[in-house]
All heavy atoms as an XYZ file, in Angstrom:
681
protein
N       0.848     -1.191      0.000
C       0.000      0.000      0.000
C       0.882      1.240      0.000
O       1.816      1.354      0.776
C      -0.910      0.001      1.223
C      -1.752      1.247      1.308
S      -2.896      1.270      2.704
C      -1.789      1.568      4.044
N       0.575      2.177     -0.874
C       1.270      3.455     -0.923
C       0.628      4.409      0.074
O      -0.558      4.354      0.331
C       1.169      4.062     -2.324
C       1.809      3.182     -3.369
O       2.733      2.443     -3.083
N       1.317      3.246     -4.580
N       1.418      5.293      0.602
C       0.897      6.350      1.468
C       1.151      7.661      0.753
O       2.103      8.367      1.037
C       1.567      6.304      2.839
C       1.294      5.037      3.624
C       2.081      5.019      4.910
C      -0.188      4.891      3.915
N       0.294      7.978     -0.208
C       0.539      9.073     -1.112
C      -0.195     10.351     -0.815
O      -0.835     10.515      0.215
N      -0.088     11.242     -1.761
C      -0.712     12.550     -1.692
C      -2.177     12.507     -2.086
O      -2.932     13.394     -1.729
C       0.031     13.522     -2.614
C       1.510     13.698     -2.307
C       2.178     14.474     -3.424
C       1.706     14.384     -0.973
N      -2.567     11.498     -2.823
C      -3.949     11.327     -3.255
C      -4.461     10.022     -2.666
O      -3.800      8.987     -2.759
C      -4.066     11.302     -4.797
C      -5.482     11.002     -5.234
C      -3.581     12.614     -5.390
N      -5.638     10.092     -2.061
C      -6.259      8.915     -1.456
C      -7.446      8.500     -2.313
O      -8.356      9.291     -2.555
C      -6.746      9.205     -0.017
C      -5.617      9.744      0.844
C      -7.391      7.959      0.577
C      -4.468      8.805      1.046
N      -7.430      7.257     -2.769
C      -8.541      6.679     -3.519
C      -9.203      5.654     -2.594
O      -8.556      4.703     -2.161
C      -8.059      5.991     -4.815
C      -9.221      5.338     -5.541
C      -7.346      6.992     -5.717
N     -10.472      5.879     -2.290
C     -11.213      4.960     -1.430
C     -12.136      4.110     -2.301
O     -12.886      4.642     -3.114
C     -12.044      5.729     -0.418
C     -11.206      6.524      0.563
C     -12.079      7.365      1.451
O     -12.497      6.865      2.515
O     -12.364      8.516      1.044
N     -12.072      2.805     -2.094
C     -12.835      1.859     -2.891
C     -13.533      0.874     -1.965
O     -12.917      0.359     -1.031
C     -11.895      1.074     -3.846
C     -12.656      0.044     -4.638
C     -11.151      2.014     -4.752
N     -14.792      0.608     -2.237
C     -15.510     -0.447     -1.520
C     -14.948     -1.786     -1.980
O     -14.811     -2.017     -3.187
C     -17.006     -0.367     -1.802
S     -17.948     -1.676     -0.988
N     -14.627     -2.642     -1.049
C     -14.028     -3.927     -1.409
C     -14.958     -4.805     -2.242
O     -14.511     -5.738     -2.898
C     -13.590     -4.676     -0.152
O     -14.696     -4.940      0.679
N     -16.250     -4.486     -2.261
C     -17.217     -5.270     -3.037
C     -17.591     -4.618     -4.371
O     -18.382     -5.169     -5.120
C     -18.482     -5.471     -2.216
C     -18.228     -6.270     -0.971
C     -19.478     -6.426     -0.158
N     -19.159     -7.140      1.071
C     -19.699     -6.897      2.233
N     -20.607     -5.949      2.359
N     -19.355     -7.583      3.284
N     -17.042     -3.457     -4.659
C     -17.423     -2.728     -5.862
C     -16.704     -3.277     -7.085
O     -15.591     -3.796     -6.997
C     -17.130     -1.234     -5.690
C     -17.705     -0.418     -6.821
O     -16.996     -0.074     -7.745
N     -18.986     -0.116     -6.742
N     -17.330     -3.108     -8.242
C     -16.800     -3.628     -9.505
C     -15.483     -2.985     -9.928
O     -14.754     -3.557    -10.729
C     -17.838     -3.456    -10.614
N     -15.156     -1.814     -9.393
C     -13.896     -1.159     -9.763
C     -12.695     -1.845     -9.095
O     -11.561     -1.643     -9.494
C     -13.927      0.352     -9.442
C     -13.752      0.604     -7.947
C     -12.862      1.094    -10.232
N     -12.951     -2.670     -8.131
C     -11.907     -3.391     -7.417
C     -11.370     -4.506     -8.319
O     -11.809     -5.644     -8.259
C     -12.488     -3.944     -6.113
C     -11.422     -4.494     -5.205
O     -10.246     -4.513     -5.537
N     -11.850     -4.960     -4.056
N     -10.406     -4.167     -9.178
C      -9.874     -5.089    -10.184
C      -8.348     -5.101    -10.143
O      -7.730     -4.206     -9.552
C     -10.297     -4.643    -11.606
O      -9.686     -3.370    -11.879
C     -11.808     -4.548    -11.751
N      -7.727     -6.066    -10.787
C      -6.265     -6.051    -10.898
C      -5.742     -4.788    -11.579
O      -4.648     -4.323    -11.273
C      -5.954     -7.305    -11.728
C      -7.091     -8.228    -11.430
C      -8.296     -7.324    -11.295
N      -6.524     -4.206    -12.481
C      -6.097     -2.975    -13.156
C      -5.955     -1.824    -12.155
O      -5.047     -1.000    -12.276
C      -7.078     -2.598    -14.258
N      -6.825     -1.774    -11.155
C      -6.714     -0.745    -10.122
C      -5.476     -0.990     -9.267
O      -4.748     -0.053     -8.932
C      -7.972     -0.705     -9.258
C      -8.013      0.386     -8.196
C      -7.943      1.772     -8.825
C      -9.270      0.253     -7.342
N      -5.202     -2.250     -8.943
C      -3.995     -2.584     -8.195
C      -2.745     -2.208     -8.982
O      -1.773     -1.691     -8.420
C      -3.984     -4.064     -7.853
C      -5.052     -4.463     -6.860
C      -5.098     -5.962     -6.621
O      -4.142     -6.678     -6.993
O      -6.114     -6.422     -6.063
N      -2.759     -2.441    -10.283
C      -1.625     -2.078    -11.141
C      -1.439     -0.567    -11.166
O      -0.315     -0.067    -11.088
C      -1.850     -2.616    -12.556
C      -0.720     -2.305    -13.515
C       0.564     -3.022    -13.155
O       0.549     -4.102    -12.582
N       1.686     -2.408    -13.474
N      -2.534      0.167    -11.263
C      -2.476      1.628    -11.246
C      -1.821      2.118     -9.948
O      -0.942      2.970     -9.969
C      -3.893      2.199    -11.388
C      -3.985      3.670    -11.154
C      -3.418      4.572    -12.032
C      -4.665      4.173    -10.045
C      -3.505      5.944    -11.817
C      -4.763      5.525     -9.820
C      -4.177      6.413    -10.710
N      -2.213      1.542     -8.823
C      -1.624      1.931     -7.542
C      -0.131      1.605     -7.507
O       0.676      2.411     -7.047
C      -2.336      1.236     -6.388
C      -1.738      1.603     -5.042
C      -2.331      0.839     -3.887
O      -2.894     -0.251     -4.090
O      -2.228      1.349     -2.764
N       0.245      0.432     -8.006
C       1.649      0.026     -8.000
C       2.520      0.961     -8.837
O       3.678      1.212     -8.490
C       1.777     -1.409     -8.509
N       1.956      1.509     -9.899
C       2.704      2.397    -10.792
C       2.775      3.833    -10.286
O       3.528      4.633    -10.835
C       2.066      2.377    -12.182
C       2.198      1.041    -12.878
C       1.381      0.960    -14.154
O       0.627      1.919    -14.476
O       1.473     -0.085    -14.832
N       1.986      4.184     -9.269
C       1.906      5.566     -8.792
C       2.083      5.626     -7.276
O       1.098      5.574     -6.538
C       0.565      6.183     -9.199
C       0.403      6.302    -10.673
N      -0.080      5.272    -11.446
C       0.706      7.304    -11.514
C      -0.087      5.654    -12.710
N       0.389      6.881    -12.784
N       3.317      5.735     -6.797
C       3.548      5.771     -5.351
C       2.949      6.995     -4.665
O       2.774      6.993     -3.450
C       5.067      5.752     -5.222
C       5.574      6.226     -6.533
C       4.553      5.823     -7.550
N       2.595      8.002     -5.420
C       1.981      9.201     -4.845
C       0.480      9.021     -4.593
O      -0.182      9.896     -4.045
C       2.225     10.421     -5.748
C       1.517     10.392     -7.087
C       2.171      9.547     -8.178
O       3.094      8.762     -7.895
O       1.743      9.669     -9.330
N      -0.055      7.855     -4.983
C      -1.488      7.573     -4.830
C      -1.666      6.333     -3.951
O      -1.047      5.299     -4.192
C      -2.144      7.354     -6.210
C      -2.019      8.630     -7.036
C      -3.593      6.922     -6.060
C      -2.402      8.492     -8.478
N      -2.501      6.471     -2.940
C      -2.811      5.345     -2.048
C      -4.245      4.897     -2.298
O      -5.155      5.717     -2.280
C      -2.638      5.755     -0.596
N      -4.430      3.617     -2.547
C      -5.767      3.058     -2.707
C      -6.127      2.362     -1.399
O      -5.420      1.467     -0.942
C      -5.846      2.073     -3.890
C      -7.242      1.468     -3.993
C      -5.479      2.781     -5.196
N      -7.212      2.812     -0.807
C      -7.694      2.263      0.450
C      -8.914      1.394      0.146
O      -9.915      1.902     -0.371
C      -8.081      3.379      1.420
C      -7.015      4.439      1.612
S      -5.500      3.818      2.326
C      -6.047      3.491      3.971
N      -8.825      0.110      0.437
C      -9.925     -0.821      0.198
C     -10.742     -0.917      1.485
O     -10.278     -1.472      2.477
C      -9.387     -2.183     -0.222
C      -8.608     -2.112     -1.517
C      -7.235     -1.887     -1.512
C      -9.260     -2.240     -2.728
C      -6.524     -1.809     -2.699
C      -8.555     -2.162     -3.921
C      -7.186     -1.945     -3.899
O      -6.490     -1.857     -5.083
N     -11.919     -0.337      1.466
C     -12.781     -0.279      2.644
C     -13.860     -1.351      2.555
O     -14.308     -1.710      1.471
C     -13.445      1.104      2.741
C     -12.473      2.269      2.746
C     -11.662      2.370      4.012
O     -12.072      1.795      5.043
O     -10.606      3.018      3.978
N     -14.300     -1.823      3.690
C     -15.395     -2.804      3.729
C     -16.672     -2.206      3.136
O     -17.393     -2.861      2.405
C     -15.647     -3.261      5.171
C     -16.694     -4.337      5.300
C     -16.299     -5.658      4.641
O     -15.099     -5.963      4.569
O     -17.205     -6.379      4.203
N     -16.959     -0.935      3.462
C     -18.152     -0.264      2.948
C     -17.909      1.239      2.962
O     -17.321      1.772      3.909
C     -19.370     -0.608      3.808
S     -20.904      0.143      3.216
N     -18.358      1.913      1.920
C     -18.242      3.373      1.834
C     -19.570      4.071      2.102
O     -19.699      5.267      1.885
C     -17.693      3.782      0.460
C     -16.273      3.326      0.167
C     -15.894      3.681     -1.269
C     -15.292      3.944      1.139
N     -20.562      3.311      2.535
C     -21.881      3.854      2.873
C     -22.558      4.575      1.716
O     -23.235      5.577      1.898
C     -21.789      4.773      4.095
C     -21.379      4.022      5.334
O     -21.866      2.922      5.579
N     -20.468      4.579      6.099
N     -22.340      4.057      0.522
C     -23.019      4.558     -0.668
C     -23.488      3.335     -1.471
O     -23.172      3.191     -2.647
C     -22.089      5.454     -1.489
C     -22.843      6.335     -2.440
O     -24.008      6.078     -2.750
N     -22.196      7.372     -2.922
N     -24.236      2.467     -0.789
C     -24.615      1.167     -1.352
C     -25.458      1.281     -2.621
O     -25.348      0.436     -3.508
C     -25.344      0.347     -0.301
S     -24.313     -0.001      1.138
N     -26.278      2.308     -2.723
C     -27.110      2.461     -3.917
C     -26.249      2.665     -5.162
O     -26.456      2.024     -6.185
C     -28.092      3.608     -3.731
C     -29.120      3.300     -2.658
C     -29.759      4.540     -2.073
O     -29.364      5.665     -2.418
O     -30.660      4.365     -1.238
N     -25.262      3.549     -5.073
C     -24.362      3.774     -6.203
C     -23.474      2.551     -6.423
O     -23.266      2.126     -7.551
C     -23.503      5.018     -5.966
C     -22.481      5.346     -7.048
C     -23.153      5.561     -8.395
C     -21.673      6.566     -6.648
N     -23.000      1.975     -5.352
C     -22.108      0.813     -5.421
C     -22.777     -0.348     -6.161
O     -22.131     -1.061     -6.923
C     -21.700      0.398     -4.011
S     -20.383     -0.826     -3.920
N     -24.063     -0.540     -5.936
C     -24.793     -1.615     -6.593
C     -25.033     -1.331     -8.072
O     -25.185     -2.262     -8.875
C     -26.125     -1.847     -5.894
N     -25.046     -0.054     -8.453
C     -25.354      0.324     -9.834
C     -24.152      0.299    -10.768
O     -24.275     -0.099    -11.922
C     -25.961      1.726     -9.869
C     -27.370      1.860     -9.333
C     -27.781      3.328     -9.328
C     -28.343      1.032    -10.173
N     -23.006      0.758    -10.268
C     -21.867      0.912    -11.173
C     -20.564      1.027    -10.405
O     -20.560      1.283     -9.220
C     -22.063      2.124    -12.061
C     -22.236      3.415    -11.316
C     -22.593      4.614    -12.142
N     -22.607      4.333    -13.537
C     -22.831      5.205    -14.489
N     -23.069      6.444    -14.181
N     -22.825      4.874    -15.754
N     -19.446      0.879    -11.096
C     -18.150      1.058    -10.449
C     -17.990      2.513     -9.992
O     -18.339      3.442    -10.721
C     -17.152      0.737    -11.563
C     -17.901     -0.107    -12.527
C     -19.305      0.401    -12.474
N     -17.466      2.676     -8.775
C     -17.196      4.018     -8.299
C     -16.110      3.988     -7.236
O     -15.797      2.953     -6.655
C     -18.463      4.685     -7.752
C     -18.690      4.486     -6.278
C     -18.400      5.498     -5.392
C     -19.179      3.292     -5.788
C     -18.593      5.315     -4.035
C     -19.392      3.100     -4.437
C     -19.093      4.126     -3.540
N     -15.522      5.158     -7.003
C     -14.516      5.342     -5.960
C     -14.520      6.805     -5.570
O     -15.057      7.655     -6.295
C     -13.137      4.937     -6.474
N     -13.924      7.096     -4.439
C     -13.708      8.475     -4.011
C     -12.236      8.798     -4.196
O     -11.370      8.038     -3.777
C     -14.083      8.674     -2.547
C     -15.544      8.486     -2.249
C     -15.958      7.582     -1.289
C     -16.519      9.214     -2.919
C     -17.296      7.402     -0.989
C     -17.865      9.030     -2.634
C     -18.241      8.127     -1.662
O     -19.576      7.948     -1.383
N     -11.967      9.928     -4.814
C     -10.595     10.404     -5.012
C     -10.470     11.706     -4.230
O     -11.043     12.717     -4.620
C     -10.289     10.631     -6.507
C      -8.866     11.143     -6.695
C     -10.526      9.361     -7.299
N      -9.768     11.642     -3.100
C      -9.688     12.783     -2.186
C     -11.077     13.361     -1.918
O     -11.284     14.567     -1.896
C      -8.748     13.863     -2.701
C      -7.290     13.540     -2.434
O      -6.962     12.500     -1.883
N      -6.406     14.423     -2.830
N     -12.043     12.471     -1.737
C     -13.402     12.873     -1.397
C     -14.314     13.168     -2.573
O     -15.518     13.334     -2.403
N     -13.776     13.204     -3.789
C     -14.585     13.454     -4.987
C     -14.969     12.113     -5.612
O     -14.165     11.201     -5.673
C     -13.802     14.303     -5.976
C     -13.451     15.678     -5.442
C     -12.564     16.420     -6.419
C     -12.222     17.786     -5.905
N     -11.101     17.785     -4.974
N     -16.194     12.031     -6.102
C     -16.705     10.772     -6.652
C     -16.264     10.574     -8.095
O     -16.440     11.456     -8.936
C     -18.242     10.742     -6.579
O     -18.641     10.953     -5.223
C     -18.790      9.418     -7.062
N     -15.700      9.403     -8.359
C     -15.369      8.975     -9.721
C     -16.257      7.782    -10.030
O     -16.280      6.814     -9.275
C     -13.900      8.588     -9.820
N     -16.986      7.846    -11.125
C     -17.884      6.750    -11.491
C     -17.962      6.637    -13.011
O     -17.702      7.607    -13.733
C     -19.297      6.970    -10.881
O     -20.095      5.845    -11.177
C     -19.946      8.232    -11.384
N     -18.294      5.439    -13.476
C     -18.444      5.177    -14.909
C     -19.224      3.876    -15.073
O     -19.332      3.097    -14.126
C     -17.074      5.066    -15.586
N     -19.743      3.622    -16.264
C     -20.501      2.385    -16.494
C     -19.650      1.113    -16.399
O     -20.163      0.041    -16.118
C     -21.053      2.549    -17.910
C     -21.026      4.011    -18.174
C     -19.861      4.546    -17.389
N     -18.340      1.221    -16.638
C     -17.459      0.051    -16.592
C     -16.308      0.306    -15.622
O     -15.969      1.456    -15.322
C     -16.845     -0.248    -17.971
O     -15.985      0.836    -18.337
C     -17.923     -0.445    -19.035
N     -15.681     -0.781    -15.171
C     -14.528     -0.653    -14.284
C     -13.384      0.082    -14.980
O     -12.737      0.944    -14.380
C     -14.072     -2.028    -13.814
N     -13.164     -0.223    -16.242
C     -12.091      0.430    -16.993
C     -12.340      1.928    -17.100
O     -11.434      2.739    -16.938
C     -11.949     -0.184    -18.390
C     -11.524     -1.636    -18.390
C     -12.683     -2.601    -18.134
O     -13.879     -2.206    -18.231
O     -12.394     -3.759    -17.808
N     -13.585      2.298    -17.386
C     -13.937      3.709    -17.476
C     -13.788      4.414    -16.143
O     -13.328      5.567    -16.079
N     -14.142      3.737    -15.079
C     -14.017      4.320    -13.748
C     -12.542      4.541    -13.396
O     -12.180      5.578    -12.839
C     -14.694      3.436    -12.716
S     -14.765      4.174    -11.073
N     -11.701      3.591    -13.733
C     -10.268      3.755    -13.471
C      -9.716      4.929    -14.260
O      -8.893      5.691    -13.755
C      -9.513      2.441    -13.754
C      -9.929      1.386    -12.716
C      -8.011      2.655    -13.736
C      -9.457     -0.015    -13.014
N     -10.175      5.127    -15.484
C      -9.752      6.294    -16.264
C     -10.168      7.588    -15.569
O      -9.406      8.552    -15.519
C     -10.317      6.234    -17.685
C      -9.644      5.212    -18.559
C      -8.143      5.424    -18.662
O      -7.700      6.570    -18.895
O      -7.411      4.434    -18.493
N     -11.366      7.619    -15.015
C     -11.815      8.812    -14.287
C     -11.027      9.000    -13.004
O     -10.729     10.129    -12.620
C     -13.307      8.733    -14.026
C     -14.069      8.866    -15.326
C     -15.521      9.083    -15.143
N     -16.122      9.190    -16.470
C     -17.382      9.361    -16.677
N     -18.216      9.460    -15.657
N     -17.860      9.449    -17.892
N     -10.691      7.913    -12.339
C      -9.844      8.001    -11.147
C      -8.507      8.623    -11.522
O      -7.999      9.509    -10.824
C      -9.646      6.609    -10.511
C     -10.958      6.120     -9.895
C      -8.525      6.626     -9.483
C     -10.944      4.655     -9.478
N      -7.935      8.179    -12.635
C      -6.652      8.728    -13.099
C      -6.754     10.227    -13.353
O      -5.864     10.997    -12.971
C      -6.195      8.023    -14.377
C      -5.760      6.599    -14.160
C      -5.392      5.953    -15.485
C      -5.034      4.489    -15.315
N      -4.687      3.857    -16.601
N      -7.838     10.663    -14.004
C      -8.015     12.088    -14.300
C      -8.157     12.910    -13.023
O      -7.528     13.958    -12.875
C      -9.226     12.303    -15.205
C      -9.003     11.857    -16.623
C     -10.233     12.071    -17.469
C     -10.008     11.518    -18.863
N     -11.184     11.658    -19.719
N      -9.003     12.434    -12.098
C      -9.174     13.168    -10.840
C      -7.884     13.192    -10.036
O      -7.528     14.225     -9.462
C     -10.286     12.542    -10.005
C     -11.713     12.897    -10.393
C     -12.710     12.074     -9.570
C     -11.970     14.374    -10.180
N      -7.167     12.084    -10.000
C      -5.896     12.034     -9.277
C      -4.891     13.003     -9.902
O      -4.172     13.706     -9.188
C      -5.342     10.617     -9.271
N      -4.865     13.059    -11.215
C      -3.976     14.003    -11.904
C      -4.288     15.440    -11.544
O      -3.376     16.246    -11.314
N      -5.559     15.783    -11.470
C      -5.955     17.134    -11.064
C      -5.507     17.433     -9.641
O      -5.040     18.530     -9.345
C      -7.463     17.307    -11.173
C      -7.968     17.369    -12.578
C      -9.463     17.560    -12.607
N      -9.970     17.301    -13.936
C     -11.205     16.944    -14.208
N     -12.084     16.804    -13.230
N     -11.589     16.731    -15.441
N      -5.670     16.458     -8.765
C      -5.267     16.640     -7.368
C      -3.750     16.827     -7.260
O      -3.277     17.629     -6.465
C      -5.712     15.447     -6.518
C      -7.209     15.306     -6.392
C      -7.853     16.409     -5.578
O      -7.331     16.746     -4.500
O      -8.890     16.943     -6.020
N      -3.003     16.111     -8.061
C      -1.544     16.199     -8.008
C      -1.004     17.489     -8.605
O       0.094     17.916     -8.253
C      -0.920     14.987     -8.700
C      -1.085     13.670     -7.949
C      -0.664     12.503     -8.820
C      -0.294     13.697     -6.644
N      -1.755     18.130     -9.496
C      -1.304     19.393    -10.094
C      -1.076     20.475     -9.039
O      -0.244     21.344     -9.220
C      -2.298     19.881    -11.134
C      -2.116     19.186    -12.442
C      -2.918     19.851    -13.553
N      -3.310     18.775    -14.439
C      -4.546     18.431    -14.718
N      -5.553     19.092    -14.223
N      -4.794     17.426    -15.523
N      -1.809     20.401     -7.947
C      -1.627     21.370     -6.860
C      -0.195     21.323     -6.369
O       0.441     22.357     -6.160
C      -2.596     21.056     -5.698
C      -4.030     21.260     -6.141
C      -2.279     21.897     -4.467
C      -5.063     20.694     -5.181
N       0.358     20.129     -6.238
C       1.720     19.973     -5.739
C       2.747     20.360     -6.795
O       3.818     20.847     -6.448
C       1.946     18.537     -5.264
C       0.999     18.190     -4.132
C      -0.122     17.408     -4.356
C       1.230     18.672     -2.858
C      -0.994     17.092     -3.336
C       0.349     18.378     -1.821
C      -0.758     17.598     -2.072
O      -1.624     17.298     -1.049
N       2.441     20.175     -8.055
C       3.342     20.573     -9.125
C       3.495     22.081     -9.157
O       4.578     22.599     -9.360
C       2.834     20.071    -10.466
C       2.907     18.573    -10.612
C       2.233     18.066    -11.869
O       1.734     18.891    -12.671
O       2.170     16.843    -12.052
N       2.408     22.813     -8.930
C       2.468     24.275     -8.926
C       3.345     24.785     -7.805
O       4.079     25.757     -7.970
C       1.062     24.865     -8.795
C       0.221     24.636    -10.043
O       0.795     24.367    -11.098
O      -1.016     24.728     -9.930
N       3.300     24.154     -6.653
C       4.137     24.563     -5.528
C       5.605     24.362     -5.871
O       6.433     25.232     -5.634
C       3.766     23.762     -4.254
C       2.388     24.176     -3.764
C       4.812     23.961     -3.164
C       1.841     23.329     -2.640
N       5.947     23.238     -6.468
C       7.333     22.947     -6.814
C       7.887     23.903     -7.864
O       9.052     24.226     -7.848
C       7.476     21.514     -7.326
C       7.268     20.477     -6.226
O       7.397     20.849     -5.027
O       6.980     19.326     -6.548
N       7.041     24.381     -8.762
C       7.526     25.264     -9.818
C       7.884     26.651     -9.299
O       8.614     27.384     -9.944
C       6.500     25.370    -10.945
O       5.327     26.034    -10.472
N       7.391     27.034     -8.110
C       7.689     28.334     -7.542
C       9.013     28.354     -6.784
O       9.510     29.405     -6.410
C       6.578     28.777     -6.576
C       5.275     29.042     -7.309
O       5.331     29.319     -8.531
O       4.207     28.995     -6.664
N       9.593     27.191     -6.550
C      10.828     27.128     -5.762
C      12.027     27.292     -6.636
O      12.158     26.896     -7.692
C      10.888     25.797     -4.968
C       9.732     25.749     -4.001
C      12.201     25.643     -4.273
C       9.619     24.437     -3.249
């Protein structure tokens, strides 16, 4: 598990919980994926893949699409840190 700048929370029973998500986490040490027993959003969880990225909801009709949205949201979150580094 990475302890990164971006936290991705995933219900352990949700469809987005795939090897592709594990691979994404392994490739990005700045991102930590937290596998929770329940995220208390069972209605959405039952309908489609979803995750929280620093508290923002990422969802899509497929697990692959959801992972792409997770990547986009994580990239936006990480840009904050890039701006700080460019000022030094």
